[in-house]
C-alpha positions as CSV (number, residue, x, y, z in Angstrom):
1,M,15.7,-215.6,74.0
2,Q,15.0,-212.6,71.9
3,P,15.8,-209.2,73.5
4,V,12.8,-207.3,74.8
5,I,13.5,-204.2,72.7
6,T,14.3,-204.9,69.0
7,S,13.2,-201.6,67.5
8,L,13.7,-198.0,68.8
9,L,10.2,-197.3,67.5
10,D,8.9,-199.5,70.3
11,T,8.1,-196.5,72.6
12,D,5.5,-193.9,73.3
13,L,5.0,-191.1,70.7
14,Y,5.3,-188.4,73.3
15,K,8.9,-189.3,73.9
16,F,9.6,-188.2,70.3
17,T,7.5,-185.0,70.5
18,M,9.1,-183.9,73.8
19,W,12.5,-184.9,72.5
20,Q,12.2,-182.8,69.4
21,T,11.1,-179.8,71.5
22,M,13.9,-180.0,73.9
23,L,16.5,-180.6,71.1
24,H,15.3,-177.4,69.4
25,R,14.9,-175.2,72.5
26,H,17.0,-176.5,75.4
27,P,19.6,-178.9,74.1
28,Q,22.1,-178.0,76.8
29,T,19.9,-179.3,79.7
30,Q,21.4,-182.0,81.9
31,A,19.0,-184.4,83.5
32,E,18.6,-187.4,85.8
33,Y,15.8,-190.0,85.6
34,T,15.2,-192.6,88.4
35,F,13.4,-195.9,88.3
36,V,10.8,-196.5,91.1
37,C,8.6,-199.5,91.9
38,R,5.6,-198.2,93.9
39,N,4.1,-201.5,95.0
40,Q,5.4,-204.8,96.4
41,P,6.3,-207.3,93.6
42,A,5.8,-211.0,94.0
43,Y,9.6,-211.6,94.2
44,P,12.5,-209.1,94.6
45,L,13.3,-207.1,91.5
46,A,17.0,-207.2,92.5
47,E,17.0,-210.7,91.0
48,L,16.6,-209.1,87.6
49,V,19.7,-206.9,87.7
50,S,22.0,-209.1,85.5
51,E,19.3,-209.6,82.9
52,V,18.5,-205.8,82.9
53,D,22.2,-205.1,82.3
54,R,22.2,-207.4,79.3
55,E,19.0,-205.8,77.9
56,L,20.6,-202.3,78.4
57,D,23.7,-203.5,76.6
58,H,21.5,-204.6,73.7
59,L,19.4,-201.4,73.7
60,C,22.6,-199.3,73.4
61,S,23.6,-201.3,70.3
62,L,20.4,-200.3,68.4
63,R,20.1,-197.6,65.8
64,Y,17.2,-196.2,63.9
65,R,16.7,-198.0,60.6
66,P,15.9,-196.3,57.3
67,D,12.3,-197.5,57.3
68,E,11.8,-196.3,60.9
69,L,13.2,-192.9,60.1
70,A,11.0,-192.7,57.1
71,Y,7.9,-193.4,59.2
72,I,8.9,-190.8,61.9
73,G,9.6,-188.3,59.2
74,S,6.1,-188.9,57.7
75,L,4.4,-187.5,60.8
76,R,3.6,-183.9,59.8
77,F,4.7,-182.4,63.1
78,I,8.2,-184.0,63.0
79,R,10.8,-181.8,61.4
80,S,13.5,-183.0,59.1
81,D,16.4,-181.9,61.3
82,F,15.1,-184.0,64.1
83,V,15.0,-187.0,61.8
84,D,18.6,-186.2,60.9
85,F,19.5,-186.2,64.6
86,L,17.8,-189.6,65.1
87,R,19.8,-190.9,62.1
88,I,23.0,-190.5,64.0
89,F,21.6,-191.2,67.5
90,Q,22.8,-194.1,69.6
91,F,22.3,-194.7,73.3
92,Q,25.6,-194.5,75.3
93,R,25.8,-197.1,78.0
94,E,27.8,-194.9,80.3
95,F,24.7,-192.7,80.9
96,I,22.6,-195.5,82.5
97,Q,23.3,-197.8,85.4
98,A,21.3,-200.7,87.0
99,R,22.2,-202.1,90.4
100,V,20.7,-203.8,93.4
101,A,19.2,-201.4,95.9
102,P,20.8,-201.0,99.4
103,D,18.1,-203.2,100.9
104,G,19.2,-206.1,98.7
105,K,15.7,-206.6,97.3
106,G,14.9,-203.6,95.2
107,L,16.2,-202.6,91.8
108,E,17.8,-199.2,91.2
109,I,18.1,-197.8,87.6
110,V,19.4,-194.2,87.1
111,A,19.9,-192.5,83.7
112,S,22.0,-189.3,84.0
113,G,23.5,-187.1,81.3
114,P,22.4,-184.7,78.6
115,Q,18.6,-184.7,78.6
116,V,18.4,-185.0,74.8
117,H,20.2,-188.3,75.3
118,V,18.8,-189.8,78.5
119,M,15.2,-188.8,78.2
120,A,14.5,-191.5,75.7
121,F,15.6,-194.4,78.0
122,E,12.4,-194.3,80.1
123,I,9.8,-196.3,78.2
124,Y,12.4,-198.9,77.1
125,V,13.5,-199.5,80.7
126,L,10.0,-199.9,82.0
127,A,9.1,-202.3,79.2
128,I,12.3,-204.3,79.8
129,V,11.7,-204.6,83.6
130,N,8.1,-205.6,83.1
131,E,8.8,-208.3,80.5
132,L,11.7,-209.8,82.4
133,Y,9.6,-209.9,85.5
134,F,6.6,-211.6,83.9
135,R,8.8,-214.2,82.1
136,R,9.1,-215.9,85.5
137,F,5.4,-216.7,85.5
138,D,3.4,-219.3,83.6
139,E,3.2,-217.7,80.2
140,D,0.7,-220.1,78.7
141,A,-1.7,-219.6,81.6
142,A,-1.3,-215.8,81.5
143,W,-2.1,-215.7,77.7
144,A,-5.1,-218.0,78.2
145,E,-6.5,-215.8,80.9
146,G,-5.6,-212.6,79.0
147,R,-7.5,-213.8,75.9
148,R,-10.5,-214.7,78.0
149,R,-10.5,-211.2,79.6
150,L,-9.9,-209.5,76.2
151,A,-12.9,-211.4,74.7
152,A,-15.0,-210.2,77.7
153,K,-13.9,-206.6,77.0
154,I,-14.9,-206.9,73.4
155,E,-18.3,-208.3,74.3
156,R,-18.7,-205.5,76.8
157,L,-18.0,-202.9,74.1
158,R,-20.6,-204.5,71.9
159,E,-23.1,-204.3,74.7
160,F,-22.2,-200.7,75.3
161,E,-22.7,-199.9,71.6
162,R,-26.4,-200.5,72.2
163,E,-26.7,-197.7,74.7
164,P,-28.3,-194.4,73.7
165,K,-26.1,-192.3,71.5
166,R,-24.4,-189.2,72.9
167,L,-23.3,-186.0,71.2
168,N,-19.7,-187.2,70.8
169,P,-18.5,-190.8,70.1
170,F,-16.8,-193.1,72.5
171,E,-13.1,-193.5,71.6
172,F,-10.3,-195.2,73.4
173,F,-6.6,-195.7,72.8
174,D,-3.8,-198.0,73.9
175,F,-1.4,-196.3,76.5
176,G,0.1,-199.5,77.7
177,V,3.7,-199.8,76.4
178,R,5.4,-199.2,79.8
179,R,3.4,-201.8,81.8
180,R,2.7,-204.5,79.2
181,F,2.9,-208.2,80.0
182,S,5.2,-208.7,76.9
183,K,5.6,-207.1,73.5
184,A,4.1,-210.2,71.9
185,W,1.0,-210.0,74.0
186,H,0.8,-206.2,73.4
187,R,0.7,-206.8,69.7
188,E,-2.0,-209.5,69.9
189,V,-4.2,-207.2,72.0
190,L,-3.9,-204.4,69.5
191,E,-4.5,-206.6,66.5
192,T,-7.6,-208.1,68.2
193,L,-9.0,-204.7,69.1
194,K,-8.4,-203.3,65.6
195,R,-10.1,-206.3,64.0
196,E,-13.1,-206.6,66.5
197,V,-14.0,-203.1,67.6
198,P,-12.5,-200.5,65.2
199,Q,-15.5,-198.3,65.8
200,F,-14.2,-197.6,69.3
201,F,-10.4,-198.4,69.2
202,K,-8.8,-195.4,67.6
203,G,-5.0,-195.6,68.1
204,S,-1.9,-196.5,70.1
205,S,0.8,-194.5,71.9
206,D,3.3,-197.2,70.7
207,V,4.9,-195.9,67.6
208,L,6.1,-199.3,66.3
209,Y,2.7,-200.9,66.5
210,A,0.9,-197.8,65.2
211,R,3.1,-198.1,62.1
212,D,2.9,-201.9,61.7
213,L,-0.9,-202.1,62.3
214,G,-2.0,-198.9,60.6
215,L,-3.1,-197.2,63.7
216,V,-3.0,-193.5,64.6
217,P,0.0,-192.8,66.9
218,I,-1.3,-191.0,70.0
219,G,0.5,-188.6,72.4
220,T,1.7,-185.1,73.1
221,M,3.5,-184.3,76.4
222,A,4.3,-185.9,79.7
223,H,5.2,-184.5,83.2
224,E,8.9,-184.5,82.5
225,Y,8.4,-181.8,79.8
226,L,6.8,-179.3,82.1
227,Q,9.0,-180.3,85.1
228,T,12.1,-179.5,83.2
229,Y,11.0,-175.9,82.9
230,Q,11.2,-175.6,86.7
231,T,15.0,-175.4,86.1
232,L,15.4,-173.4,82.9
233,G,15.9,-170.0,84.3
234,V,12.3,-168.7,84.1
235,R,10.7,-167.5,87.4
236,L,9.3,-170.7,89.1
237,R,5.8,-169.2,89.1
238,D,6.0,-168.9,85.3
239,F,7.4,-172.4,84.4
240,Q,4.0,-173.7,83.2
241,R,3.4,-170.7,80.9
242,A,6.9,-171.0,79.5
243,A,6.5,-174.7,78.8
244,L,3.1,-174.2,77.1
245,E,4.4,-171.3,75.0
246,D,7.4,-173.3,73.8
247,W,5.0,-176.1,72.8
248,V,2.8,-173.8,70.9
249,Q,5.7,-172.3,69.0
250,E,7.2,-175.7,68.3
251,Y,4.0,-177.4,66.9
252,R,2.0,-174.5,65.6
253,G,-1.4,-176.0,66.2
254,D,-0.5,-179.7,66.2
255,L,-0.4,-181.9,69.3
256,G,-2.7,-179.6,71.2
257,V,-3.5,-181.6,74.3
258,A,-2.0,-180.2,77.5
259,L,-1.2,-182.1,80.7
260,T,-2.6,-180.4,83.8
261,D,-1.3,-182.0,87.0
262,V,2.3,-181.1,87.4
263,V,1.3,-178.7,90.2
264,G,-2.4,-179.6,90.4
265,M,-5.4,-178.6,88.3
266,D,-6.2,-175.4,90.2
267,A,-2.6,-174.1,89.7
268,F,-2.7,-175.2,86.0
269,L,-6.0,-173.4,85.3
270,A,-4.6,-170.2,86.8
271,D,-2.0,-170.2,84.0
272,F,-4.2,-171.6,81.3
273,D,-5.7,-168.3,80.2
274,L,-7.8,-167.4,77.1
275,Y,-4.7,-167.4,74.9
276,F,-3.8,-171.0,75.7
277,A,-7.4,-172.1,75.9
278,K,-7.9,-171.1,72.3
279,L,-4.6,-172.5,71.1
280,F,-4.8,-175.9,72.7
281,D,-7.4,-178.5,71.6
282,G,-7.9,-179.8,75.0
283,L,-6.6,-181.2,78.3
284,R,-5.4,-184.5,79.7
285,H,-6.3,-185.9,83.1
286,D,-3.7,-188.1,84.9
287,S,-4.4,-187.8,88.6
288,G,-7.2,-187.0,91.1
289,D,-10.9,-187.4,90.8
290,P,-11.7,-187.4,87.1
291,L,-15.3,-186.1,87.6
292,W,-14.0,-183.2,89.7
293,W,-11.3,-182.5,87.1
294,G,-13.6,-182.6,84.1
295,E,-16.2,-180.3,85.8
296,K,-13.4,-177.8,86.6
297,A,-12.1,-178.0,83.0
298,I,-15.6,-177.3,81.5
299,A,-16.3,-174.5,84.0
300,H,-13.0,-172.9,83.1
301,Y,-13.7,-172.9,79.4
302,E,-17.2,-171.5,80.1
303,R,-15.7,-168.7,82.2
304,L,-13.4,-167.8,79.3
305,R,-16.4,-167.9,76.9
306,V,-14.8,-170.8,75.0
307,D,-17.4,-173.5,74.0
308,P,-16.5,-176.8,75.7
309,K,-18.1,-178.6,72.9
310,T,-15.1,-177.5,70.7
311,K,-12.6,-179.0,73.1
312,R,-11.5,-182.5,74.1
313,L,-10.9,-184.0,77.5
314,T,-8.6,-187.0,77.5
315,F,-8.6,-189.3,80.5
316,S,-5.6,-191.5,81.2
317,D,-5.4,-192.3,84.9
318,G,-5.7,-196.0,85.8
319,L,-8.6,-196.5,83.5
320,D,-10.6,-199.7,82.6
321,L,-13.6,-199.9,80.3
322,E,-16.2,-199.4,83.0
323,K,-14.5,-196.3,84.4
324,S,-14.3,-195.0,80.8
325,F,-18.0,-195.7,80.1
326,D,-19.0,-193.8,83.3
327,L,-16.9,-190.8,82.4
328,Y,-18.2,-190.9,78.8
329,R,-21.8,-190.9,80.0
330,H,-21.1,-188.0,82.3
331,F,-19.3,-185.7,79.8
332,A,-19.9,-186.8,76.2
333,D,-22.9,-184.5,75.6
334,R,-20.9,-181.4,76.8
335,T,-17.4,-181.9,75.3
336,M,-15.4,-184.3,73.2
337,V,-13.8,-187.1,75.2
338,G,-11.1,-189.7,74.7
339,F,-9.7,-192.5,77.0
340,G,-6.1,-193.7,77.2
341,I,-6.1,-197.2,78.8
342,G,-2.8,-198.7,79.7
343,T,-2.3,-201.7,82.1
344,N,-5.9,-202.9,81.9
345,L,-5.4,-203.4,78.2
346,T,-1.8,-204.7,77.9
347,N,-1.3,-206.5,81.2
348,D,-4.7,-207.9,82.3
349,T,-3.8,-211.5,82.5
350,G,-4.8,-212.4,86.1
351,L,-1.3,-211.6,87.5
352,K,-0.6,-208.8,90.0
353,T,1.0,-206.0,88.0
354,L,4.0,-203.9,88.8
355,H,3.4,-200.2,89.4
356,I,6.7,-198.9,88.0
357,V,7.8,-195.5,86.8
358,M,11.0,-193.9,85.7
359,K,10.7,-190.2,86.4
360,L,12.7,-187.0,86.0
361,T,14.1,-186.2,89.4
362,H,16.8,-183.5,88.6
363,A,17.5,-181.1,85.7
364,N,20.5,-178.8,85.5
365,R,21.6,-180.2,88.9
366,Q,18.3,-178.9,90.6
367,P,15.4,-181.0,91.9
368,V,12.1,-181.1,90.1
369,A,8.8,-182.1,91.4
370,K,5.1,-182.6,90.6
371,L,2.3,-181.9,93.0
372,S,-0.3,-184.0,91.3
373,D,-3.9,-184.3,92.3
374,S,-3.2,-187.8,93.6
375,P,-0.8,-187.7,96.7
376,G,0.6,-191.1,95.9
377,K,2.0,-189.9,92.6
378,L,4.2,-187.3,94.2
379,L,7.9,-188.0,93.4
380,C,10.6,-185.7,94.8
381,D,13.4,-186.4,97.3
382,D,14.0,-182.7,98.2
383,E,11.6,-181.6,100.9
384,T,12.9,-178.0,100.7
385,F,12.1,-177.6,97.0
386,L,8.7,-179.3,97.5
387,A,7.8,-176.8,100.3
388,Y,9.0,-173.9,98.1
389,L,6.9,-175.2,95.1
390,R,3.8,-175.5,97.3
391,Q,4.3,-172.0,98.6
392,V,4.8,-170.5,95.1
393,F,1.6,-172.1,93.8
394,N,-0.3,-172.0,97.0
395,V,-0.8,-175.7,97.1
396,P,-1.8,-177.0,100.6
397,T,0.1,-179.9,102.1
């Protein structure tokens, strides 16, 4: 059977944008990323360990091909020296290990080494585990149900088109690489959406399919980028400002959507002053009540005398179309909006999905953490550091 990953472009755009920034600004950083499954799978993931090992062996044999480098280099925010780095880049197998968890049922995967090497493993690992897991189910039945549900989504979008127009258009994007049923199903979903509802479907985070299907590649930063700055020698209270400032200097106006929930929305807005509010195009929601978050964002812009209509709020936390429609109706007359939909686009086949992540847990031999606006998304195994972070940012337990 064909390997899960056959092209190194088959990952999220924000892996490249964060990668370039860290290569230019903090290439010496050491990091550790850990795989976690947050729900109960239908069968033990430990059964996949030998297959995961084979897939990792294959992943570490891949290199960026000339046509792939040409596409990455064509993105105006990517610098030529980063393309040169990718030209000689190859994953080293010694930096990633998969094994059966101590309970005999779970799957442990840890990537540890130079951050500019190991940070790129994340999306490939998640796509590999997901596809291997779902290969054990009835593929024909899953595709049939997936097509039925996809057709229903398209019909629902056409119904929604008849609703009263708002100030700003409804736009959604594919954010589903990491939790897709399979790469083949992912491609069919994107081809179908591009063909049937191009007035709404505006891009994909997957760089390979963005290139192959003529879509806009979507993405800026993820939690790992800001979390790394908790260990880079700046005062902990200042890590968000330092991360945002480096981003501004790296991209000079491009990629201007900031992620807000590493220590919660309130703590983020305390750092997101008039300087950053003017330099960034908008904000991305990834945890907590999206209505509460959006109202806080708009109120913050208004306090700073920045017109919210000139900014964009991007929602990306566990969305489906109906949730997106509700948020659109609520906000679209007051600000630009966008919706990144993941699992509900690329793995809506009638099967229970895996809730898997591979998160940065340590950098420079220090723990990192996020205090997101959804308690279930907290990931840190160092209670002392968590307590200190809460104290510094005045975040209640």
